[in-house]
C-alpha positions as CSV (number, residue, x, y, z in Angstrom):
1,M,96.6,151.5,123.0
2,D,98.1,148.8,125.6
3,N,94.9,146.7,125.2
4,L,95.0,146.8,121.2
5,E,98.9,145.8,121.4
6,T,98.1,143.0,123.8
7,T,95.3,141.8,121.7
8,A,97.5,141.8,118.6
9,T,100.2,140.0,120.5
10,E,97.8,137.3,121.6
11,A,96.5,136.9,118.1
12,V,99.9,136.3,116.7
13,Q,100.7,133.7,119.6
14,E,97.7,132.0,118.5
15,T,98.4,132.0,114.8
16,A,101.8,130.9,115.6
17,A,100.9,128.1,117.9
18,P,101.1,124.7,116.1
19,V,97.9,123.2,115.3
20,E,97.2,120.0,117.1
21,K,96.4,117.0,114.9
22,K,93.3,115.2,115.8
23,K,94.1,111.7,116.8
24,T,92.1,108.6,115.1
25,S,90.7,106.5,117.3
26,A,91.0,102.5,116.8
27,K,87.1,102.3,115.9
28,E,87.6,105.1,113.3
29,F,90.6,103.4,111.8
30,F,88.9,99.9,111.5
31,V,85.6,101.5,110.2
32,R,87.7,103.4,107.2
33,L,89.7,100.0,106.9
34,G,86.4,98.0,106.4
35,A,84.9,100.8,104.0
36,G,88.0,100.6,101.9
37,T,88.0,97.0,101.8
38,R,84.6,96.7,100.7
39,E,85.2,99.4,98.1
40,F,88.2,97.5,96.9
41,F,86.2,94.3,96.3
42,R,83.3,96.3,94.8
43,K,85.5,97.6,92.3
44,I,87.0,93.9,91.5
45,M,83.3,92.6,91.3
46,V,82.4,95.4,88.7
47,S,85.4,94.4,86.7
48,L,84.4,90.7,86.8
49,K,80.8,91.7,85.5
50,R,82.4,93.3,82.6
51,R,85.0,90.7,81.8
52,P,84.3,87.3,83.8
53,H,86.6,85.5,81.7
54,N,89.4,87.1,83.6
55,V,88.9,84.5,86.3
56,A,90.1,81.7,83.9
57,L,92.8,84.0,82.5
58,C,94.2,84.4,86.0
59,M,94.2,80.6,86.8
60,L,95.8,79.9,83.4
61,L,98.5,82.5,84.2
62,I,99.0,80.9,87.9
63,S,99.4,77.2,86.3
64,F,102.0,78.7,83.8
65,I,104.1,80.7,86.5
66,V,104.3,77.5,88.8
67,Y,105.4,75.4,85.9
68,S,108.0,78.0,84.9
69,F,109.3,78.2,88.5
70,A,110.0,74.4,88.4
71,L,112.0,74.5,84.9
72,S,115.3,73.8,86.6
73,S,114.2,70.7,88.5
74,M,112.2,69.6,85.2
75,S,115.3,69.8,83.3
76,K,117.6,67.9,85.8
77,T,114.9,65.2,86.1
78,T,114.9,64.9,82.3
79,A,118.7,64.6,82.2
80,L,118.7,62.0,84.8
81,I,115.8,59.8,83.8
82,Q,116.1,60.2,80.0
83,G,112.7,58.6,79.4
84,S,111.2,58.3,75.9
85,G,109.9,61.7,74.7
86,M,110.6,63.4,78.2
87,G,112.5,66.3,76.7
88,L,109.9,66.7,73.8
89,F,107.1,66.7,76.5
90,E,108.8,69.4,78.5
91,F,109.4,71.6,75.5
92,A,105.8,71.2,74.2
93,I,104.5,72.2,77.7
94,M,106.2,75.6,77.7
95,L,105.6,76.2,74.1
96,F,101.8,75.4,74.2
97,S,101.3,77.2,77.5
98,L,102.6,80.3,76.0
99,L,100.6,80.0,73.0
100,S,97.5,79.1,74.8
101,L,97.9,82.6,76.6
102,V,98.2,84.3,73.3
103,C,95.0,82.4,71.9
104,F,93.0,83.3,75.0
105,L,93.8,87.0,74.8
106,N,92.8,86.9,71.2
107,A,89.7,84.7,71.8
108,F,88.3,87.6,74.2
109,P,89.0,90.7,72.7
110,K,88.2,94.0,74.6
111,R,84.7,95.3,74.0
112,A,84.2,92.7,71.2
113,K,82.7,89.1,70.7
114,V,84.3,85.9,71.5
115,K,86.4,84.8,68.4
116,I,85.6,81.2,68.1
117,V,88.5,80.2,66.0
118,F,90.9,81.2,68.9
119,L,88.5,79.6,71.2
120,V,88.8,76.4,69.6
121,L,92.5,76.6,69.2
122,L,92.7,77.4,72.8
123,F,91.0,74.3,73.9
124,A,93.1,72.1,71.5
125,M,96.5,73.7,72.8
126,L,95.4,73.2,76.6
127,A,94.4,69.7,75.7
128,L,97.9,69.0,74.1
129,V,99.6,70.5,77.5
130,L,97.5,68.3,79.6
131,V,98.3,65.1,77.6
132,C,102.1,66.0,77.7
133,D,101.9,66.8,81.3
134,I,100.2,63.5,82.2
135,M,102.9,61.6,80.0
136,Y,105.8,63.5,81.7
137,F,104.3,62.3,85.1
138,V,103.9,58.9,84.1
139,R,107.6,58.8,82.8
140,I,108.8,59.9,86.3
141,N,106.6,57.4,88.1
142,E,107.8,54.6,85.8
143,A,111.4,55.5,86.4
144,L,110.8,55.3,90.2
145,T,109.1,52.1,90.4
146,R,110.3,49.9,87.6
147,T,111.8,46.6,88.8
148,N,114.7,46.9,86.3
149,N,117.4,49.5,87.2
150,P,115.0,52.0,88.8
151,I,116.1,55.5,89.7
152,V,117.3,55.5,93.5
153,L,116.8,58.6,95.5
154,P,119.6,59.0,98.1
155,S,118.6,59.9,101.7
156,D,120.9,62.9,101.5
157,G,118.8,64.9,99.1
158,S,121.0,65.0,96.3
159,R,118.2,64.1,94.2
160,D,115.2,66.0,95.6
161,Y,114.7,67.7,92.3
162,V,113.0,64.4,91.1
163,L,110.5,64.5,93.7
164,K,109.8,68.2,92.9
165,A,109.4,67.6,89.4
166,K,107.0,64.9,90.0
167,T,104.8,67.1,92.4
168,I,104.9,70.0,90.1
169,S,103.7,67.9,87.2
170,L,100.8,66.7,89.3
171,V,100.0,70.3,90.7
172,H,100.3,71.7,87.1
173,I,97.7,68.9,85.9
174,V,95.2,69.8,88.6
175,L,95.6,73.5,88.0
176,L,95.4,73.1,84.3
177,G,92.0,70.9,84.6
178,I,90.8,73.9,86.8
179,S,91.8,76.1,84.1
180,I,90.0,74.3,81.2
181,A,86.8,74.0,83.6
182,L,86.8,77.7,84.1
183,T,87.2,78.6,80.5
184,A,84.3,76.4,79.5
185,T,82.0,77.8,82.1
186,I,82.6,81.5,81.5
187,P,78.9,81.8,80.5
188,L,77.7,80.1,83.6
189,Y,79.6,82.1,86.2
190,G,79.2,85.2,84.4
191,K,75.5,85.5,84.7
192,L,76.2,84.7,88.4
193,F,78.5,87.9,88.4
194,Q,75.7,89.8,86.8
195,K,73.3,89.1,89.9
196,V,75.7,90.5,92.3
197,K,74.7,93.9,93.4
198,T,77.5,96.4,93.0
199,S,75.8,99.8,92.8
200,I,76.5,102.5,95.5
201,E,73.3,103.6,97.5
202,L,73.7,107.5,97.8
203,E,72.1,108.9,101.1
204,Y,70.6,112.3,100.9
205,T,69.9,114.7,103.8
206,E,67.0,117.1,104.3
207,A,69.2,120.0,103.5
208,E,70.2,118.5,100.0
209,D,66.6,117.7,99.1
210,A,65.7,121.5,100.1
211,V,68.4,122.8,97.9
212,E,67.3,120.7,95.1
213,L,63.7,121.9,95.4
214,A,65.0,125.5,95.6
215,E,67.1,124.8,92.3
216,D,63.8,123.5,90.4
């Protein structure tokens, strides 16, 4: 009886003892991190193989966001310089940028063919945005370099928004040009994405093969 009570007591103590967690080594951590990263990019590539136009859409969104964050500097610069058509150019850039995004989403519907009408409208609006961007940049440059009453930028930084507006206009022109190029070449890099191998190779052990043969 004493032996049975001792055995029971030891069993209870073993059950109550906290289970020690297995520590993950640095090597295992980086192996798991690398596997997770590869799987993440694999899923992205699978998505791009199905919808390659998302590359151009992302670039178009980036260009719109960059310009939107600089609207305050653009408005102050327009009010200071008061160049011919600057306010109209600024308004047109925002308006046609939004409409181009709408046209893009309608031109590439999910699980349907490309709609040519919206695609033509998309390129027309992007061209208008690009022209307005260039004209706005020219107006700022003319105001800073003209011989008759040029815009002076004080050294105290009180008119830094003018230089910011000029820089953002140039950056937006570059991003918009890249967006147009990416939109026009969707069939080209779409075919390149199809050549990327994204399938997962499954490894089978001898035991699994034996089970499959037994089931057959």
